[in-house]
C-alpha positions as CSV (number, residue, x, y, z in Angstrom):
1,M,-10.4,-1.3,-4.3
2,Q,-9.6,-3.2,-8.2
3,K,-11.7,-0.5,-9.8
4,T,-9.1,2.5,-8.2
5,Y,-6.1,0.2,-9.1
6,S,-7.2,-0.1,-12.4
7,E,-8.0,3.9,-12.9
8,L,-4.5,4.1,-11.7
9,E,-2.9,1.6,-14.2
10,S,-5.1,3.2,-17.4
11,R,-3.7,6.9,-16.3
12,G,0.3,5.5,-16.6
13,L,3.4,6.1,-14.8
14,E,2.5,10.0,-14.1
15,A,-0.3,9.3,-11.8
16,Q,1.6,6.0,-10.0
17,K,4.1,8.5,-9.1
18,Q,1.4,10.8,-7.5
19,V,0.7,8.3,-5.4
20,L,3.8,7.4,-4.4
21,T,4.2,11.2,-2.6
22,L,1.8,10.4,-0.6
23,F,3.7,7.8,1.3
24,E,4.7,10.8,3.6
25,H,1.4,12.1,3.9
26,P,0.7,13.4,8.1
27,E,-2.3,11.1,8.1
28,G,-2.2,7.3,8.5
29,Y,-5.1,6.4,6.7
30,V,-3.8,8.3,3.6
31,R,-0.2,6.3,3.8
32,L,-2.0,3.1,4.1
33,N,-4.3,3.5,0.8
34,A,-1.5,4.9,-1.2
35,A,0.8,2.0,-0.1
36,A,-2.1,-0.6,-0.6
37,Y,-2.9,0.9,-4.2
38,S,0.8,0.9,-4.8
39,L,1.5,-2.9,-4.2
40,D,1.7,-3.7,-7.6
41,F,3.8,-1.1,-9.3
42,D,6.2,-0.4,-6.1
43,P,6.0,-3.4,-4.0
44,S,9.2,-2.5,-1.5
45,G,8.3,0.7,-1.1
46,A,4.3,0.1,-0.3
47,L,5.6,-3.0,2.2
48,R,8.0,-0.6,4.1
49,V,5.3,2.0,4.4
50,L,2.8,-0.9,5.7
51,Q,5.3,-2.3,8.2
52,I,6.1,1.3,9.5
53,I,1.9,1.8,9.9
54,R,1.9,-1.8,11.4
55,K,4.7,-0.8,14.2
56,M,4.0,2.4,14.6
57,E,0.2,3.0,15.0
58,S,-2.7,1.2,17.0
59,G,-5.9,0.2,16.6
60,L,-7.6,-0.6,13.4
61,L,-4.9,1.3,11.3
62,G,-2.0,-0.7,12.6
63,F,-4.4,-3.9,12.3
64,T,-5.1,-2.7,8.7
65,A,-1.8,-2.3,7.7
66,G,-1.0,-5.7,9.0
67,A,-3.4,-7.4,7.5
68,I,-2.5,-6.5,4.2
69,V,1.7,-7.2,4.8
70,E,0.3,-11.0,5.6
71,E,-2.1,-11.1,2.7
72,R,0.8,-10.0,0.4
73,R,3.0,-12.3,1.9
74,K,0.6,-15.5,1.6
75,K,-0.2,-14.2,-2.2
76,Q,3.7,-14.3,-2.8
77,S,4.4,-17.6,-1.3
78,T,1.7,-19.3,-3.6
79,K,3.3,-17.6,-6.6
80,S,6.4,-19.6,-5.8
């Protein structure tokens, strides 16, 4: 995941904006990955998408979205 994020970062703002367009993709796993990769440059949008997935999707998809949200919260609380 870090390699993909580094690539997005190196390609600049336009590449990051393209990832944000995937927040509305019909496939849940595409939205999940777009949100996960966007946490550092659009945290509020990414968390919104992840929370929606967590509430609306069952199985591994919903579980993974929830785990990412919780991990982000832990990371933010240790920074404070």
